Predicted model as a PDB file, atoms N, CA, C, CB and O in Angstrom, pLDDT in the B-factor column:
MODEL        1                                                                  
ATOM      1  N   MET A   1       4.087   3.252 -26.418  1.00 78.00           N  
ATOM      2  CA  MET A   1       2.628   3.559 -25.900  1.00 78.00           C  
ATOM      3  C   MET A   1       1.072   3.298 -25.906  1.00 78.00           C  
ATOM      4  CB  MET A   1       2.562   4.349 -26.104  1.00 78.00           C  
ATOM      5  O   MET A   1       0.287   2.854 -25.068  1.00 78.00           O  
ATOM      6  N   SER A   2       0.940   3.822 -27.376  1.00 84.00           N  
ATOM      7  CA  SER A   2      -0.367   3.821 -27.279  1.00 84.00           C  
ATOM      8  C   SER A   2      -0.528   1.462 -28.149  1.00 84.00           C  
ATOM      9  CB  SER A   2      -1.156   5.768 -28.549  1.00 84.00           C  
ATOM     10  O   SER A   2      -1.647   0.952 -28.092  1.00 84.00           O  
ATOM     11  N   ALA A   3       0.119   0.993 -28.476  1.00 91.00           N  
ATOM     12  CA  ALA A   3       0.304   0.605 -29.331  1.00 91.00           C  
ATOM     13  C   ALA A   3       0.021  -0.558 -28.217  1.00 91.00           C  
ATOM     14  CB  ALA A   3       1.394   0.992 -30.230  1.00 91.00           C  
ATOM     15  O   ALA A   3      -0.461  -1.630 -28.582  1.00 91.00           O  
ATOM     16  N   THR A   4       0.354  -0.296 -26.771  1.00 92.00           N  
ATOM     17  CA  THR A   4       1.079  -2.019 -25.744  1.00 92.00           C  
ATOM     18  C   THR A   4      -0.614  -1.926 -25.513  1.00 92.00           C  
ATOM     19  CB  THR A   4       2.695  -1.938 -23.625  1.00 92.00           C  
ATOM     20  O   THR A   4      -1.291  -0.920 -25.726  1.00 92.00           O  
ATOM     21  N   ARG A   5      -1.151  -3.344 -24.982  1.00 93.00           N  
ATOM     22  CA  ARG A   5      -2.469  -3.121 -24.483  1.00 93.00           C  
ATOM     23  C   ARG A   5      -2.279  -3.806 -23.667  1.00 93.00           C  
ATOM     24  CB  ARG A   5      -3.626  -3.307 -25.142  1.00 93.00           C  
ATOM     25  O   ARG A   5      -1.150  -4.200 -23.376  1.00 93.00           O  
ATOM     26  N   GLU A   6      -4.150  -4.396 -22.605  1.00 93.00           N  
ATOM     27  CA  GLU A   6      -3.764  -5.043 -21.198  1.00 93.00           C  
ATOM     28  C   GLU A   6      -2.980  -6.206 -21.214  1.00 93.00           C  
ATOM     29  CB  GLU A   6      -4.929  -5.430 -20.424  1.00 93.00           C  
ATOM     30  O   GLU A   6      -2.665  -6.229 -22.404  1.00 93.00           O  
ATOM     31  N   GLY A   7      -2.580  -6.946 -20.829  1.00 92.00           N  
ATOM     32  CA  GLY A   7      -2.006  -8.513 -20.720  1.00 92.00           C  
ATOM     33  C   GLY A   7       0.099  -8.056 -21.402  1.00 92.00           C  
ATOM     34  O   GLY A   7       1.136  -8.269 -20.773  1.00 92.00           O  
ATOM     35  N   ASP A   8       0.010  -7.712 -22.171  1.00 94.00           N  
ATOM     36  CA  ASP A   8       0.990  -6.722 -22.646  1.00 94.00           C  
ATOM     37  C   ASP A   8       2.482  -6.332 -21.739  1.00 94.00           C  
ATOM     38  CB  ASP A   8       0.108  -5.439 -22.770  1.00 94.00           C  
ATOM     39  O   ASP A   8       2.319  -5.798 -20.641  1.00 94.00           O  
ATOM     40  N   THR A   9       3.777  -6.582 -22.173  1.00 93.00           N  
ATOM     41  CA  THR A   9       4.500  -6.109 -20.687  1.00 93.00           C  
ATOM     42  C   THR A   9       6.207  -5.215 -21.729  1.00 93.00           C  
ATOM     43  CB  THR A   9       5.049  -8.241 -19.185  1.00 93.00           C  
ATOM     44  O   THR A   9       7.025  -5.434 -22.622  1.00 93.00           O  
ATOM     45  N   LEU A  10       5.919  -4.534 -21.046  1.00 93.00           N  
ATOM     46  CA  LEU A  10       6.681  -2.978 -22.120  1.00 93.00           C  
ATOM     47  C   LEU A  10       8.049  -3.744 -21.564  1.00 93.00           C  
ATOM     48  CB  LEU A  10       6.349  -0.576 -21.451  1.00 93.00           C  
ATOM     49  O   LEU A  10       8.212  -4.344 -20.501  1.00 93.00           O  
ATOM     50  N   LYS A  11       9.090  -3.482 -22.796  1.00 93.00           N  
ATOM     51  CA  LYS A  11      10.990  -3.998 -22.154  1.00 93.00           C  
ATOM     52  C   LYS A  11      11.216  -3.520 -22.532  1.00 93.00           C  
ATOM     53  CB  LYS A  11      12.012  -5.052 -22.181  1.00 93.00           C  
ATOM     54  O   LYS A  11      10.939  -3.184 -23.683  1.00 93.00           O  
ATOM     55  N   VAL A  12      12.534  -2.795 -21.122  1.00 93.00           N  
ATOM     56  CA  VAL A  12      12.869  -1.688 -21.914  1.00 93.00           C  
ATOM     57  C   VAL A  12      14.469  -2.095 -21.164  1.00 93.00           C  
ATOM     58  CB  VAL A  12      11.898   0.047 -21.658  1.00 93.00           C  
ATOM     59  O   VAL A  12      14.585  -2.865 -20.211  1.00 93.00           O  
ATOM     60  N   THR A  13      15.422  -1.498 -21.735  1.00 93.00           N  
ATOM     61  CA  THR A  13      16.637  -2.084 -20.922  1.00 93.00           C  
ATOM     62  C   THR A  13      17.472  -1.801 -19.384  1.00 93.00           C  
ATOM     63  CB  THR A  13      17.534  -1.876 -21.779  1.00 93.00           C  
ATOM     64  O   THR A  13      18.204  -2.401 -18.597  1.00 93.00           O  
ATOM     65  N   ARG A  14      16.610  -0.045 -19.618  1.00 92.00           N  
ATOM     66  CA  ARG A  14      17.133   0.269 -18.443  1.00 92.00           C  
ATOM     67  C   ARG A  14      16.471   1.653 -18.615  1.00 92.00           C  
ATOM     68  CB  ARG A  14      18.765   0.101 -18.226  1.00 92.00           C  
ATOM     69  O   ARG A  14      16.310   2.336 -19.626  1.00 92.00           O  
ATOM     70  N   LEU A  15      15.871   2.025 -16.317  1.00 89.00           N  
ATOM     71  CA  LEU A  15      14.624   2.297 -17.018  1.00 89.00           C  
ATOM     72  C   LEU A  15      14.868   4.241 -16.729  1.00 89.00           C  
ATOM     73  CB  LEU A  15      12.943   1.291 -16.121  1.00 89.00           C  
ATOM     74  O   LEU A  15      14.050   5.067 -16.324  1.00 89.00           O  
ATOM     75  N   ASP A  16      16.414   4.426 -17.168  1.00 88.00           N  
ATOM     76  CA  ASP A  16      16.317   6.027 -18.593  1.00 88.00           C  
ATOM     77  C   ASP A  16      16.469   5.277 -19.206  1.00 88.00           C  
ATOM     78  CB  ASP A  16      17.375   7.502 -18.972  1.00 88.00           C  
ATOM     79  O   ASP A  16      17.472   4.825 -18.654  1.00 88.00           O  
ATOM     80  N   ARG A  17      16.262   4.479 -20.230  1.00 88.00           N  
ATOM     81  CA  ARG A  17      15.869   4.473 -21.664  1.00 88.00           C  
ATOM     82  C   ARG A  17      14.708   5.091 -21.649  1.00 88.00           C  
ATOM     83  CB  ARG A  17      15.758   3.161 -22.342  1.00 88.00           C  
ATOM     84  O   ARG A  17      14.535   5.724 -22.690  1.00 88.00           O  
ATOM     85  N   LEU A  18      13.509   5.197 -20.611  1.00 87.00           N  
ATOM     86  CA  LEU A  18      11.551   5.398 -20.253  1.00 87.00           C  
ATOM     87  C   LEU A  18      11.625   6.157 -19.925  1.00 87.00           C  
ATOM     88  CB  LEU A  18      10.519   4.712 -19.352  1.00 87.00           C  
ATOM     89  O   LEU A  18      10.733   6.870 -20.385  1.00 87.00           O  
ATOM     90  N   SER A  19      12.648   7.014 -18.807  1.00 87.00           N  
ATOM     91  CA  SER A  19      12.144   8.509 -18.613  1.00 87.00           C  
ATOM     92  C   SER A  19      12.431   8.885 -17.615  1.00 87.00           C  
ATOM     93  CB  SER A  19      10.876   8.828 -18.681  1.00 87.00           C  
ATOM     94  O   SER A  19      12.004   8.624 -16.491  1.00 87.00           O  
ATOM     95  N   ARG A  20      13.579   9.872 -18.150  1.00 88.00           N  
ATOM     96  CA  ARG A  20      14.502  11.264 -17.755  1.00 88.00           C  
ATOM     97  C   ARG A  20      14.322  11.854 -16.373  1.00 88.00           C  
ATOM     98  CB  ARG A  20      14.139  12.520 -18.741  1.00 88.00           C  
ATOM     99  O   ARG A  20      14.968  12.660 -15.704  1.00 88.00           O  
ATOM    100  N   PHE A  21      13.056  11.063 -16.162  1.00 93.00           N  
ATOM    101  CA  PHE A  21      12.713  11.781 -14.604  1.00 93.00           C  
ATOM    102  C   PHE A  21      11.546  11.234 -13.877  1.00 93.00           C  
ATOM    103  CB  PHE A  21      12.347  13.399 -14.709  1.00 93.00           C  
ATOM    104  O   PHE A  21      10.354  11.126 -14.167  1.00 93.00           O  
ATOM    105  N   VAL A  22      12.495  10.816 -12.495  1.00 93.00           N  
ATOM    106  CA  VAL A  22      11.337  10.848 -11.614  1.00 93.00           C  
ATOM    107  C   VAL A  22       9.545  10.414 -11.816  1.00 93.00           C  
ATOM    108  CB  VAL A  22      11.428  12.156 -11.330  1.00 93.00           C  
ATOM    109  O   VAL A  22       8.964   9.366 -12.098  1.00 93.00           O  
ATOM    110  N   LEU A  23       9.055  11.949 -11.476  1.00 95.00           N  
ATOM    111  CA  LEU A  23       8.056  11.786 -11.036  1.00 95.00           C  
ATOM    112  C   LEU A  23       7.345  11.959 -12.722  1.00 95.00           C  
ATOM    113  CB  LEU A  23       7.756  12.762  -9.707  1.00 95.00           C  
ATOM    114  O   LEU A  23       6.258  12.537 -12.721  1.00 95.00           O  
ATOM    115  N   HIS A  24       7.958  11.436 -14.337  1.00 93.00           N  
ATOM    116  CA  HIS A  24       7.849  10.846 -15.089  1.00 93.00           C  
ATOM    117  C   HIS A  24       7.504   9.866 -15.467  1.00 93.00           C  
ATOM    118  CB  HIS A  24       8.275  10.913 -15.255  1.00 93.00           C  
ATOM    119  O   HIS A  24       6.865   9.446 -16.432  1.00 93.00           O  
ATOM    120  N   LEU A  25       8.383   9.157 -13.892  1.00 91.00           N  
ATOM    121  CA  LEU A  25       8.479   7.603 -14.367  1.00 91.00           C  
ATOM    122  C   LEU A  25       7.505   6.856 -13.503  1.00 91.00           C  
ATOM    123  CB  LEU A  25      10.050   6.902 -14.181  1.00 91.00           C  
ATOM    124  O   LEU A  25       6.921   5.828 -13.847  1.00 91.00           O  
ATOM    125  N   VAL A  26       7.337   7.709 -11.896  1.00 92.00           N  
ATOM    126  CA  VAL A  26       6.083   6.765 -10.733  1.00 92.00           C  
ATOM    127  C   VAL A  26       5.103   6.957 -11.959  1.00 92.00           C  
ATOM    128  CB  VAL A  26       5.356   7.684  -8.731  1.00 92.00           C  
ATOM    129  O   VAL A  26       5.004   5.904 -12.588  1.00 92.00           O  
ATOM    130  N   THR A  27       4.141   8.277 -12.629  1.00 94.00           N  
ATOM    131  CA  THR A  27       3.153   8.385 -13.402  1.00 94.00           C  
ATOM    132  C   THR A  27       2.859   7.525 -14.297  1.00 94.00           C  
ATOM    133  CB  THR A  27       3.195   9.295 -13.872  1.00 94.00           C  
ATOM    134  O   THR A  27       1.806   6.903 -14.156  1.00 94.00           O  
ATOM    135  N   LEU A  28       4.169   7.120 -16.072  1.00 92.00           N  
ATOM    136  CA  LEU A  28       4.215   6.268 -16.052  1.00 92.00           C  
ATOM    137  C   LEU A  28       3.885   4.869 -15.525  1.00 92.00           C  
ATOM    138  CB  LEU A  28       4.666   6.559 -16.125  1.00 92.00           C  
ATOM    139  O   LEU A  28       3.125   3.995 -15.941  1.00 92.00           O  
ATOM    140  N   GLY A  29       4.745   4.949 -14.423  1.00 90.00           N  
ATOM    141  CA  GLY A  29       4.391   3.105 -13.708  1.00 90.00           C  
ATOM    142  C   GLY A  29       3.117   3.453 -13.633  1.00 90.00           C  
ATOM    143  O   GLY A  29       2.578   3.140 -14.695  1.00 90.00           O  
ATOM    144  N   ALA A  30       2.174   4.074 -12.710  1.00 93.00           N  
ATOM    145  CA  ALA A  30       0.935   3.671 -12.541  1.00 93.00           C  
ATOM    146  C   ALA A  30      -0.177   3.797 -13.552  1.00 93.00           C  
ATOM    147  CB  ALA A  30       0.608   4.215 -11.547  1.00 93.00           C  
ATOM    148  O   ALA A  30      -1.327   3.420 -13.323  1.00 93.00           O  
ATOM    149  N   GLU A  31       0.294   4.444 -14.886  1.00 94.00           N  
ATOM    150  CA  GLU A  31      -0.329   3.963 -16.130  1.00 94.00           C  
ATOM    151  C   GLU A  31      -0.379   2.511 -17.050  1.00 94.00           C  
ATOM    152  CB  GLU A  31       0.138   4.772 -16.852  1.00 94.00           C  
ATOM    153  O   GLU A  31      -1.017   1.907 -17.913  1.00 94.00           O  
ATOM    154  N   LEU A  32       0.408   2.472 -16.460  1.00 93.00           N  
ATOM    155  CA  LEU A  32       0.836   0.982 -17.141  1.00 93.00           C  
ATOM    156  C   LEU A  32       0.374  -0.213 -16.043  1.00 93.00           C  
ATOM    157  CB  LEU A  32       2.756   0.873 -17.422  1.00 93.00           C  
ATOM    158  O   LEU A  32       0.132  -1.328 -16.506  1.00 93.00           O  
ATOM    159  N   ARG A  33       0.289  -0.059 -15.046  1.00 92.00           N  
ATOM    160  CA  ARG A  33      -0.995  -0.994 -13.831  1.00 92.00           C  
ATOM    161  C   ARG A  33      -2.547  -0.726 -13.953  1.00 92.00           C  
ATOM    162  CB  ARG A  33      -0.761  -0.479 -12.030  1.00 92.00           C  
ATOM    163  O   ARG A  33      -3.634  -1.299 -14.030  1.00 92.00           O  
ATOM    164  N   GLU A  34      -1.915   0.580 -13.919  1.00 94.00           N  
ATOM    165  CA  GLU A  34      -3.852   1.482 -14.393  1.00 94.00           C  
ATOM    166  C   GLU A  34      -4.914   0.271 -16.003  1.00 94.00           C  
ATOM    167  CB  GLU A  34      -3.196   4.174 -15.717  1.00 94.00           C  
ATOM    168  O   GLU A  34      -6.049   0.017 -16.408  1.00 94.00           O  
ATOM    169  N   ARG A  35      -3.522  -0.021 -16.270  1.00 94.00           N  
ATOM    170  CA  ARG A  35      -3.371  -0.233 -17.888  1.00 94.00           C  
ATOM    171  C   ARG A  35      -4.268  -2.212 -18.094  1.00 94.00           C  
ATOM    172  CB  ARG A  35      -0.959  -0.147 -18.410  1.00 94.00           C  
ATOM    173  O   ARG A  35      -4.983  -2.885 -18.836  1.00 94.00           O  
ATOM    174  N   GLY A  36      -3.260  -2.258 -16.415  1.00 93.00           N  
ATOM    175  CA  GLY A  36      -2.642  -4.043 -17.133  1.00 93.00           C  
ATOM    176  C   GLY A  36      -1.595  -4.630 -17.935  1.00 93.00           C  
ATOM    177  O   GLY A  36      -1.591  -5.636 -18.643  1.00 93.00           O  
ATOM    178  N   ILE A  37      -0.357  -3.437 -17.558  1.00 94.00           N  
ATOM    179  CA  ILE A  37       0.333  -3.606 -18.612  1.00 94.00           C  
ATOM    180  C   ILE A  37       1.418  -3.876 -17.266  1.00 94.00           C  
ATOM    181  CB  ILE A  37       0.436  -2.348 -19.936  1.00 94.00           C  
ATOM    182  O   ILE A  37       1.277  -3.401 -16.139  1.00 94.00           O  
ATOM    183  N   GLY A  38       2.804  -4.998 -17.855  1.00 94.00           N  
ATOM    184  CA  GLY A  38       3.776  -4.896 -17.261  1.00 94.00           C  
ATOM    185  C   GLY A  38       4.759  -3.986 -17.134  1.00 94.00           C  
ATOM    186  O   GLY A  38       4.723  -2.822 -17.533  1.00 94.00           O  
ATOM    187  N   LEU A  39       5.794  -4.628 -16.473  1.00 93.00           N  
ATOM    188  CA  LEU A  39       7.042  -3.465 -17.125  1.00 93.00           C  
ATOM    189  C   LEU A  39       8.585  -4.482 -16.331  1.00 93.00           C  
ATOM    190  CB  LEU A  39       6.764  -1.090 -16.139  1.00 93.00           C  
ATOM    191  O   LEU A  39       8.857  -4.975 -15.237  1.00 93.00           O  
ATOM    192  N   HIS A  40       9.189  -4.360 -17.598  1.00 93.00           N  
ATOM    193  CA  HIS A  40      11.008  -5.889 -17.431  1.00 93.00           C  
ATOM    194  C   HIS A  40      11.735  -4.418 -17.647  1.00 93.00           C  
ATOM    195  CB  HIS A  40      11.599  -7.852 -19.425  1.00 93.00           C  
ATOM    196  O   HIS A  40      11.595  -3.738 -18.664  1.00 93.00           O  
ATOM    197  N   VAL A  41      12.251  -4.186 -16.908  1.00 92.00           N  
ATOM    198  CA  VAL A  41      14.151  -3.572 -17.132  1.00 92.00           C  
ATOM    199  C   VAL A  41      14.847  -4.506 -16.488  1.00 92.00           C  
ATOM    200  CB  VAL A  41      14.745  -1.915 -16.324  1.00 92.00           C  
ATOM    201  O   VAL A  41      15.142  -4.865 -15.348  1.00 92.00           O  
ATOM    202  N   ILE A  42      15.148  -5.012 -18.574  1.00 92.00           N  
ATOM    203  CA  ILE A  42      16.140  -6.117 -18.289  1.00 92.00           C  
ATOM    204  C   ILE A  42      17.387  -6.250 -17.405  1.00 92.00           C  
ATOM    205  CB  ILE A  42      16.577  -6.367 -19.331  1.00 92.00           C  
ATOM    206  O   ILE A  42      17.855  -7.139 -16.693  1.00 92.00           O  
ATOM    207  N   GLY A  43      17.760  -4.896 -17.774  1.00 90.00           N  
ATOM    208  CA  GLY A  43      19.436  -4.785 -17.512  1.00 90.00           C  
ATOM    209  C   GLY A  43      19.222  -5.044 -15.562  1.00 90.00           C  
ATOM    210  O   GLY A  43      19.780  -5.928 -14.911  1.00 90.00           O  
ATOM    211  N   GLN A  44      18.469  -4.207 -15.137  1.00 89.00           N  
ATOM    212  CA  GLN A  44      17.700  -3.829 -13.546  1.00 89.00           C  
ATOM    213  C   GLN A  44      16.944  -4.975 -13.058  1.00 89.00           C  
ATOM    214  CB  GLN A  44      16.502  -2.513 -13.586  1.00 89.00           C  
ATOM    215  O   GLN A  44      15.980  -4.656 -12.362  1.00 89.00           O  
ATOM    216  N   GLY A  45      17.105  -6.114 -13.220  1.00 89.00           N  
ATOM    217  CA  GLY A  45      16.086  -7.109 -13.156  1.00 89.00           C  
ATOM    218  C   GLY A  45      14.514  -7.098 -12.541  1.00 89.00           C  
ATOM    219  O   GLY A  45      13.938  -7.889 -11.793  1.00 89.00           O  
ATOM    220  N   ILE A  46      14.141  -6.027 -13.097  1.00 90.00           N  
ATOM    221  CA  ILE A  46      12.617  -5.671 -12.877  1.00 90.00           C  
ATOM    222  C   ILE A  46      11.422  -6.066 -13.137  1.00 90.00           C  
ATOM    223  CB  ILE A  46      12.401  -4.871 -13.209  1.00 90.00           C  
ATOM    224  O   ILE A  46      11.041  -5.685 -14.244  1.00 90.00           O  
ATOM    225  N   ASP A  47      10.723  -6.642 -12.592  1.00 92.00           N  
ATOM    226  CA  ASP A  47       9.483  -7.484 -13.458  1.00 92.00           C  
ATOM    227  C   ASP A  47       8.601  -7.765 -13.211  1.00 92.00           C  
ATOM    228  CB  ASP A  47       9.520  -8.433 -13.854  1.00 92.00           C  
ATOM    229  O   ASP A  47       8.294  -8.857 -12.732  1.00 92.00           O  
ATOM    230  N   THR A  48       7.746  -6.670 -13.514  1.00 88.00           N  
ATOM    231  CA  THR A  48       6.207  -6.001 -13.081  1.00 88.00           C  
ATOM    232  C   THR A  48       5.039  -7.189 -13.620  1.00 88.00           C  
ATOM    233  CB  THR A  48       5.876  -4.200 -14.065  1.00 88.00           C  
ATOM    234  O   THR A  48       4.115  -7.602 -12.919  1.00 88.00           O  
ATOM    235  N   ALA A  49       5.259  -7.516 -14.699  1.00 83.00           N  
ATOM    236  CA  ALA A  49       4.596  -8.281 -15.075  1.00 83.00           C  
ATOM    237  C   ALA A  49       4.081  -9.752 -14.746  1.00 83.00           C  
ATOM    238  CB  ALA A  49       4.966  -8.160 -15.806  1.00 83.00           C  
ATOM    239  O   ALA A  49       5.004 -10.520 -14.472  1.00 83.00           O  
ATOM    240  N   PRO A  50       2.323 -10.520 -14.702  1.00 75.00           N  
ATOM    241  CA  PRO A  50       1.937 -11.121 -14.151  1.00 75.00           C  
ATOM    242  C   PRO A  50       2.983 -12.341 -14.116  1.00 75.00           C  
ATOM    243  CB  PRO A  50       0.773 -11.146 -14.497  1.00 75.00           C  
ATOM    244  O   PRO A  50       3.706 -12.796 -15.002  1.00 75.00           O  
ATOM    245  N   LYS A  51       2.794 -12.721 -12.720  1.00 73.00           N  
ATOM    246  CA  LYS A  51       3.124 -14.441 -13.655  1.00 73.00           C  
ATOM    247  C   LYS A  51       2.520 -15.429 -14.643  1.00 73.00           C  
ATOM    248  CB  LYS A  51       3.185 -15.404 -12.855  1.00 73.00           C  
ATOM    249  O   LYS A  51       1.312 -15.430 -14.407  1.00 73.00           O  
ATOM    250  N   ASN A  52       2.717 -16.050 -15.378  1.00 64.00           N  
ATOM    251  CA  ASN A  52       1.667 -17.393 -15.455  1.00 64.00           C  
ATOM    252  C   ASN A  52       1.796 -18.282 -14.260  1.00 64.00           C  
ATOM    253  CB  ASN A  52       1.975 -18.400 -16.792  1.00 64.00           C  
ATOM    254  O   ASN A  52       2.795 -18.421 -13.554  1.00 64.00           O  
ATOM    255  N   SER A  53       0.673 -18.842 -14.147  1.00 48.00           N  
ATOM    256  CA  SER A  53       0.807 -20.055 -13.162  1.00 48.00           C  
ATOM    257  C   SER A  53       0.918 -21.455 -13.733  1.00 48.00           C  
ATOM    258  CB  SER A  53      -0.384 -20.095 -12.264  1.00 48.00           C  
ATOM    259  O   SER A  53       1.024 -22.423 -12.979  1.00 48.00           O  
TER     260      SER A  53                                                      
ENDMDL                                                                          
END                                                                             
């Protein structure tokens, strides 16, 4: 997490690889959004990364 910068996308295979607790996951998601970092969960089809136009 400390190596990520604005515009990066954090990729994980499943949400349980990122966090085991819902509260931590929600907090982490908010932090990523505030920092301008996208999240791509490959196995679950979740992608919050900004789309290139």
